[in-house]
Structure formats: C-alpha cells, structure tokens
KOLFIDO-43266 format. One record per atom (N, C-alpha, C): x, y, z; residue in one letter. Coordinates in steps of 0.02 Angstrom, whole numbers, plus 50000, padded with zeros to 5 digits. Each point is the difference from the previous one (the first is absolute). Layout:
BEGIN
XYZA...
//
This chain:
BEGIN
559705274057228X500294993749979X500765000649999X500334995250033X500735000150003X500304998049932X500555003449983X500344998749937X500624995850010X500084994849959X500594995650005X500344999749932X500645000750000X500404999249939X500344993250001X499884996049948X500304993449993X500515000249943X500644998650016X500535000049949X500254992849993X499854996949944X500164992949989X500074998749925X500564996749980X500124998949929X499664993849972X499794995450043X499654994049977X499265001749989X499764999249938X499325002049984X499484996250041X500074993450005X499514996050037X499965002050073X500595000650031X500015001850071X499725007150010X500195004549955X499765007050006X499235000249994X499724996549952X499285000249989X499634996650057X500244994250022X499674996550055X500035003850066X500585002950014X500085003850062X499565006349999X499985003349943X499595006049993X499264998250010X499794994349973X499304998050007X499824998750073X500454996750037X499884998750071X499925006650038X500435004849985X499985006550035X499375003949981X499804999749938X499405003549978X499374997050032X499994993350008X499444996850033X499955002150073X500575001950029X500025002450070X499855007550004X499775002949945X499795007049997X500585005050003X500574998149970X500555004749993X500025002549927X500215006249991X500125002549932X500724998349982X500094996249947X500664997249984X500295003249937X500625002250005X500395002249942X500554994849990X500174998649938X500514994949986X500555002849955X500584996850006X500575001749957X500404993549988X500274999249941X500344993849983X500755000350009X500275005750019X500715000350017X500125005750049X500605000150029X500145004950053X499975007249977X500245001449940X500015006949975X499285002749994X499574996049970X499305002149993X499675000650069X500204995550046X499725000250067X500155006450037X500625002349994X500195006350033X499595005849971X499915000149935X499615005349968X499275000050024X499714994050006X499314999550024X499965002350073X500494998150040X500005001950070X500035007650008X500415003349961X500055007350004X499365003449977X499664997049952X499395003049973X499394998850045X499924993850024X499394998050035X500045000650076X500615000150028X500095000350073X499594994650035X500144993649987X499604994650030X500084999750076X499544996550033X500034999150072X500474994450019X500154995649952X500454994450013X500274997549934X500624997350001X500324997449939X500214992850012X499824995749953X500224993050000X500464999249940X500604997550010X500495000249945X500424993649998X500054997249940X500444994349988X500735002350005X500454995250011X500715001850005X500354999349932X499974994249971X500364998749938X499575002249941X500175005749970X499625002849943X500485003249950X499785000649938X500415003449950X500005007650011X500475003449968X500075007350001X500235002650067X499604998750053X500175002250067X499724994950049X500444997050042X499744994950046X499675003250061X499724995750044X499635002450057X500425004150049X500634998050009X500445003850044X500095007149973X500075000649935X500085006649970X499375004250007X499424996849994X499365003650009X499965002950070X500154995850050X499965002250070X500505005650014X500594999449972X500525005150009X499775006849973X499725000049940X499785006349969X499415003050037X499534995850021X499415002650036X500195002750069X500484996850032X500225002450066X500345006849996X500315001549942X500355006449992X499525005749985X499394998449979X499525005249982X499555001650060X499985006350022X499595001850059X499254998749991X499784999549937X499284998949988X499814992650005X500504995549999X499844992950000X500374996050054X500465003150036X500414996250047X499604997050057X499405002750014X499604997650057X499534994349981X499944998449936X499504995049977X500214993050023X499574996250035X500174993250019X500184995849939X500514995850007X500294996449943X500074992650018X499714995749958X500044992750010X500354996849941X500534996250014X500344996349947X499644993549986X499974998349936X499674993949976X500514996449956X500214994050022X500524996749961X500014992550012X500244996449950X500094992750007X500634998550038X500435005050009X500634998950035X499874999950075X500144994550032X499854999250071X500624999550044X500595000849970X500614999650039X500025005650053X500274998550058X500015004750055X500375006449982X500534999449960X500395005949982X499585004949959X499554997549958X499585004449959X499495003650044X499724996350048X499525003050046X500355005550040X500604998550025X500365004850041X500195006249959X500194999049938X500185005749957X499405004549989X499424997049986X499395004049989X499815003950061X500034996950058X499815003550062X500515005550017X500634998749986X500525005150014X499895006249957X499744999049940X499865005749956X499385003950020X499604997250045X499425003650025X499334996949982X499994993849975X499364996849985X499624998750065X499335000149996X499594998950059X499804992850009X499994996249946X499814992950005X500284996349940X499954993450001X500294995749948X499564993949991X499714999049941X499584994349985X500354995649948X500054993650015X500354995449956X499514996249955X500154999949936X499614996049953X500164992650009X499524995549991X499295001449988X499655001950065X499475003949995X499635002250058X499254999149985X499595000050052X499284999649989X499695006950012X499385000749981X499665006550006X499955002450071X499884995450047X499945001950070X500645003050027X500564996949983X500665002550022X500125007049972X499845001049937X500095006549969X499575005450033X499364998550009X499545005050028X500165001550073X500224995050037X500185001350070X500605004750004X500494999049956X500585004450000X499815007149980X499585000749950X499785006649976X499605003550054X499514996550029X499575003150051X500405002050061X500484995850020X500415001550058X500425006349989X500305000749941X500415005949986X499595006349995X499434999649968X499575005949993X499725002250068X499814995250041X499745001750067X500535003250042X500614997449997X500545002950040X500165007149977X499985001249935X500125006749973X499475004950024X499374997750002X499455004350023X500075001650074X500194995250040X500095001150071X500565005050014X500534999549961X500565004650008X499785007149983X499625000849946X499765006649980X499555003050054X499564995950030X499555002550051X500395002350061X500514996350019X500385002050059X500435006149988X500245000849938X500425005849986X499655006550016X499355000349988X499635006250011X500005002250072X500164995450046X499995001850071X500645003650021X500515000249958X500605003750017X500544995650029X500515003250025X500594996450023X499884995750061X499475001750040X499884996150061X499814992849984X499774998649940X499834993249982X500564996249968X500605002750003X500554997149961X500174992950020X499994998650065X500174993350022X499494994949976X499355002050000X499484995649974X500094999049925X500215005149966X500124999549928X500554995049985X500525000050042X500544995349991X499734992850004X499574998850049X499734993450008X499574998049940X499585004649976X499564998649943X500404998649937X500565003349993X500384999549938X500424993749995X499994996050053X500414994049999X500695001350029X500105005950028X500655001750028X500054999050074X499524996550031X500004999150072X500634996750024X500204994549967X500604996450022X500625004449992X500025003849945X500585004449989X500055005350054X499425002950019X499995005150052X500204997150067X499744994050016X500174996950063X500754998650004X500284997949944X500724998649999X500415006450009X499725005649976X500345006450009X500005002150074X499444998750033X499935002350069X500354995450050X499964993549987X500264995250048X500765000650008X500214999950062X500715000150014X500335006749990X499625005249987X500295006649989X500175003550065X500465004549996X500155004350057X499405004650012X499795000450062X499455004450019X500285006050037X499935005949970X500225006150032X499425003250039X500145002450059X499505003350041X500145007650000X499485003949988X500075007249998X499535003150051X500265004850037X499595003750048X499605005349965X499475002350032X499595005449973X500445006149984X499915002849940X500375005849974X500704998349975X500194993650002X500664998149976X500004999649924X500545002449969X500065000049927X500194993149976X499654997549949X500134993549971X500495000749941X499865004749956X500485001949948X499895007449984X500515003149971X499985007349989X500035001749926X499695005549982X500015002549932X500715001249977X500174997549940X500675000949973X500454993950009X499824995550046X500404993950010X499874994949945X500494995749987X499914994849950X499644994150031X499544996949963X499634994350027X500384993449991X500024996150054X500334993549997X499544994450027X499395001950018X499564995050030X499275001949991X499574995050005X499285000950001X499774998850071X499515003950023X499754999350068X499304997149999X499864995350045X499334997250008X499785001450071X499435003450008X499775002150066X499624994350033X500304997150051X499684994650037X499575002750057X500185005950024X499625003050055X500115007549999X499465003850009X500075007350006X499785003949938X500095006650005X499805004549946X500595004549982X500055001849936X500555004049974X499735005549955X500335005850001X499845005349953X500615001449957X499895002349940X500545002749958X499855007349986X500525004149998X499905007149991X500585003249963X499885005849973X500515004049968X500075006650040X500605002850000X500135006250036X500285005249952X499815006550013X500295005349960X500625002850035X500295005349973X500625002750028X499895003150069X499375001350018X499855002750066X499794994550048X500104993749979X499844994150041X499254999150012X499595003149958X499284999050005X499834993549964X499604995750034X499864993349975X499324999649965X499974995449952X499374998249968X499974992449996X499514996950034X499934992749998X499744997949932X500334995349968X499804997749934X499794992749999X500084996450056X499814993050002X499884997550071X499514995650008X499854996950064X500014992449990X500324996550046X500094992849993X499814996450065X499764993949992X499734996350056X500304993050001X499834996050051X500214993150003X499794996349937X500474996249970X499864996449938X500215003749938X500255006250007X500225003949942X500754999249989X500205000849937X500705000549983X500195007349995X500625001550014X500235006950005X500675000849964X500065005449963X500635001649968X500124996749934X499474997349969X500104996449937X500065004549939X499735006250005X500035004449942X500715001649979X500425001750049X500705001649984X500374993949974X499834994150026X500334993949975X499814998749927X499375001149983X499784998949932X500295005149952X500055006250023X500275005449957X500764999949997X500324996950049X500735000150003X500275006950017X499645003650042X500185006850020X500035000650075X500305005450026X499975001150073X499285001150023X499904999150065X499335001350028X499815007349988X499395001049979X499745006849989X499595002550059X499994996150054X499625001850059X500334996950062X499785002150058X500254997250063X499454995950031X500184994350029X499514995750034X500125000350075X499455000950037X500055000750073X499454995950034X500164996950057X499524996050036X499495004650035X499364998749989X499485003850035X499884997250070X500204993850010X499974996750065X500544994650001X500094996650055X500504994750002X499854994849946X500514998249961X499914995749942X500494994250000X499814994749964X500444994449985X500004998949925X500585000549968X500054999549928X500484994349980X499774995749955X500444994849973X500435003249945X500644998450001X500475002949952X500154995049944X499835001949939X500094995649942X500535003149953X500554996649989X500535002849957X499765001549930X500305004949970X499825002149932X500054994249950X500514995850007X500094994549953X499424995150002X499754998650060X499444995350006X499365003049971X499915006550009X499425003449972X500024999849924X500575001349971X500074999949927X499894992949973X500244995050036X499904993149979X499264998249999X499625002450049X499294998850002X499655003249940X500185006149984X499705003449943X500154996549934X500624997649994X500204997049937X499724993049990X499784996750054X499784993149994X499264998950017X499655005450016X499284999350014X499645005549962X499714998149944X499685004949955X499415003650033X499604996350038X499425003050032X500205005550049X500524998650040X500205004950050X500325006149966X500394999049947X500285005849966X499445004349970X499484996849974X499435003849973X499655004050055X499954997050060X499685003550055X500395006250020X500664999550002X500405005850017X499915005549948X499964998149937X499895005049947X499345003550010X499484996250015X499345003050011X499995004450062X500344997950052X500035004150060X500365006549987X500534999749961X500365006249983X499555004749962X499624997349952X499545004249962X499475003150045X499744996050048X499505002650046X500305005450045X500624999050021X500335005050042X500065006749964X500144999749935X500055006249961X499335003750000X499454996249990X499345003050000X499835003150068X500194996650054X499865002650066X500405006450014X500625000249976X500415006050010X499715005949961X499744998649940X499695005349960X499395002950037X499594995650029X499415002350037X500225004050061X500534997850034X500255003650058X500235007049981X500365000649945X500245006649978X499425004749983X499494997349966X499415004049984X499655002450064X499964995550049X499695001950063X500385005450036X500664999450002X500415005150033X499965006749965X499934999849934X499995006249962X499335003650003X499454996350001X499355003149991X499504999050057X500124995350045X499514998850053X500045005250056X499435001250031X499985004650058X500314996550060X500125003950053X500294997250061X499554994550028X499355001350003X499544995150028X500014993549961X500015000549934X500004993849959X500674996450007X500555003550005X500654996750009X500014995950064X499745003050054X499994996550065X499524994149997X499425001149971X499514994549994X500294994249959X500335001649945X500304994849958X500554996250038X500405003550041X500534996850038X499714995250051X499465001950033X499694995750050X499704993749967X499635000949946X499704994249967X500534995549968X500545002949978X500554996049972X500314995650054X500115002750059X500274996050055X499524994550021X499365001750002X499504995050020X499974994349950X500025001749935X499984994849949X500624995650002X500575003050015X500634996450000X500064995350059X499835002450060X500144996250061X499394996750032X499405002149983X499394996950027X499794994449952X500404994749997X499894994749951X499374996050015X499774999950062X499394996350017X499385004449996X500095006249978X499445004849993X499605000650064X500345000550056X499695000950066X499765007250006X499345001250011X499745006950005X500285003850060X500264996550050X500285003350058X500765000349999X500294998849941X500734999949993X500315006850019X500514999850042X500345006250022X500655000949962X500095005849970X500615001649962X500505003150047X500544996250014X500525002450045X500565003149958X500065006550001X500525003449961X500115006950030X500635002150000X500155006650027X499725005449953X499885005850028X499745005549960X500515002249948X500644999550017X500525001949952X500004995349940X499944993450013X499984995349944X499375000849958X499445001250033X499385000949963X500035006349957X500335005150025X500085006249961X500434998949938X500524995950007X500424998749941X499644995849948X499534995850022X499604996149953X499515004649963X499705004650038X499525004649971X500335005549959X500655001250012X500355005349965X499825006950025X499965000750067X499825006550029X500385001150064X499945005950029X500345001550063X499654996650058X500394998250051X499714996550058X499465004150033X500115006550007X499515004350033X499345000149961X500045000449934X499405000049959X499644993350005X500384994550002X499694993550007X499624999450066X500305002350055X499684999550065X499345003950002X500005006049970X499385003949998X499464996449959X500214997049944X499514996549957X499724993950035X500434996350036X499764994250038X499495002150052X500125005750032X499535002650050X499335001649967X500035003049940X499375001449963X499634993649983X500374995049977X499694993649982X499684996750061X500315000750058X499724997250061X499355003650018X500005006649995X499405003850016X499434998449951X500184998349939X499494998249949X499814992650004X500294996550049X499864992950012X500184995649940X500535002149965X500274995849947X500514995050028X500335002050054X500494995750034X499925000850076X500304995550036X500075000650072X500744999450015X500235003150054X500704999650020X500024997550071X500324994350011X500054996950065X500734998450015X500265003250052X500714999150020X500475001249941X499835004849959X500425001949944X499874996049937X499624994450004X499854995949942X499375002449966X499974999149934X499435002449960X499554994149982X499355000950013X499504995049982X499515003249951X499924997149942X499565002749949X499274998550018X499595005250001X499284999250013X499585000249937X500235003849951X499635000649937X500484999849942X500194993949980X500494999149947X499745002649933X499364999149988X499725002149936X500085007549989X499855004050051X500075007249994X500735002049992X500454996650035X500715001649993X500254998449930X499784994449972X500214998149934X499725004649946X499425002850013X499675004449951X500075007450018X500505001550040X500125006950021X500105004549940X499645005649999X500055004749944X500595004750011X500285002449945X500535005050004X499725006850020X
//
C-alpha cells in the first residue's frame, strides 16, 4: 500500500482529502502545519507528499526546501495544494522543485488523477534506473525532461571524432557535457607505465563527462572513441541550468552516480579476486549487455584485442589464449576478428 503524507492546516479540507485518499486504498498520514509535516516525512518516508502553501509555523515553500536538502526525502514526489492560483505562485512552486500543483477548490477525481500520475511516473523511473546508464535518455523522457533534453541537443555544435581519437583527457578541467548521437566511447585510467584500465563504456544516447561537472573537479579519466563518433557539445552553464530547474533530472543524475559507484566497487572486486577466465568472460558479457540492445543472439562484438584486454584487466596475450579456449569450448565463435557469444549463460556463470 502506497503511503501519502497530507500537510494541510484547514481541518475540514485535511479530513475530507484524507478520506478520499483512504477510499482509494492509500495509507494516509496527516499534519496540520509545515513543521509537523517535515517531522512526519522524515519518520514515515511517504511515497508522495501533498502540501498546502499558506500554513502557520512553516509554509509549504519552507517544507519543500527542507525536504529537498535531506538526501532521505529529496526524491519524494511533491504536490502543492493551495487556494492561490496566481501564475507567480505556481511558477515559484515549480522553480523550487514541486512536481505538480492543485488549486482549491478541487474534486476527488482531479486529486486522484494527479496522485496516480505522479506515483506511476516515479515507479517507471525506478524500473528504468535498474537498467543502467544506457537507459538514461528514456529516463529523461519518463521524468518529464524530454523537452529540456531536446532543447539541450537542438542547435548544438556536433563534434566528429575518429576511432581512437581522444575526447577529453584525465586532469583537464570540464567545461562541457557530451551527448553521444552516434558511435561508442570508452573511458579509462592509466598508470605511470601507461597501462590502461577501462572503467566505462558508452553508447548512442548516453551522456558523457557529467561526473566531473557535478563534482566540480578535473576529469579523473580519459575518454576515447571506440569507433567514429558524433557528439553534441553542451556548455557547462546549460547543464547546470537544467539541473537547477528540473528536479526529476537532477534526481536521476544522483541515482546514476550512486549506481556508478556500485559498479566500480564490483569491478574492483573482480579485478582483485577473479580468475583470468572469469575476467575475460565478464568483459565479453559486459560488452554484449551494453551494445547488444536488441538482444540479438547472433550479435557480433567488434572490438580490438587490446581494448578488450583493458576492459578485462589482463594482458593482451593472456586474453587471446583465453578467447581461443572459449572458442574450443564452444562458448564463443570468432568470425573476422569479431566475437559472437554462443553460450551466454555459461559465460555469465563462469566459476573462478
């Protein structure tokens, strides 16, 4: 059962609204002022918050401001409920990060449609997040950021990069966000002996270089084109404006950053403890998952042995021997240098 927090100082409106929501099978928590509402939100972690604007102790704008600052509540969908219908009030609420705005008086159908719409959109976003960064463009559309993303892309300078060309280098300061319109990109780190380790793979529809922009630090990795690419160049100022004015998209970037941390932790564990065979198997299945978006069983992975070795974290010679073993075991086929997976299940469940 979904939980909804209703913050409203008018007793009649609070009781009637709560009754409508309860009849729709929601678990409802109520608060009669903003201060109490924030306390309930922190305690109960509701799935959605409906909040009046003009209230004693702490108004609705203050409630939204405090909840947005708290990492445990900043992601909760927020609907303003108010008798104030002036355009400036609506604009102020949305600028602060509200997801919707209902003007009093309202009927039960209007209320429930707004609630159901926001909850459904939140669920869809959560489902897509689990697919990783490759679903980012779809996430933008689901979150209501489609128009914002289109405006970012339209009219932008399109840079073309040849295979193996560097897009940005480790240690440089970031001044732009990259959107991949065509092609594939890898990011990697190098040690003092120039040995590379691939830490990220990107495809058409992905954004690139946003971590350094969000952290305000130099790039911690180098980005290189795996094949001929076309990238839209988005200035840093426009990217920051999007984050500051679209709450859904800023939340998505936060979630993607958290997911990236988890993926890096798994990668480090694999490099430290996995056998050579498992490292190579994981690298192949990772590439297939990333670039075989249509799940074609005959999909051919086109990648140099040197690049595949840097993804697996092993020497090129060792990788080539392992690929030969996998071919003999009929786990993969190799045609004109491209790798075709024959038994994905065994590769994914490769034992150390």
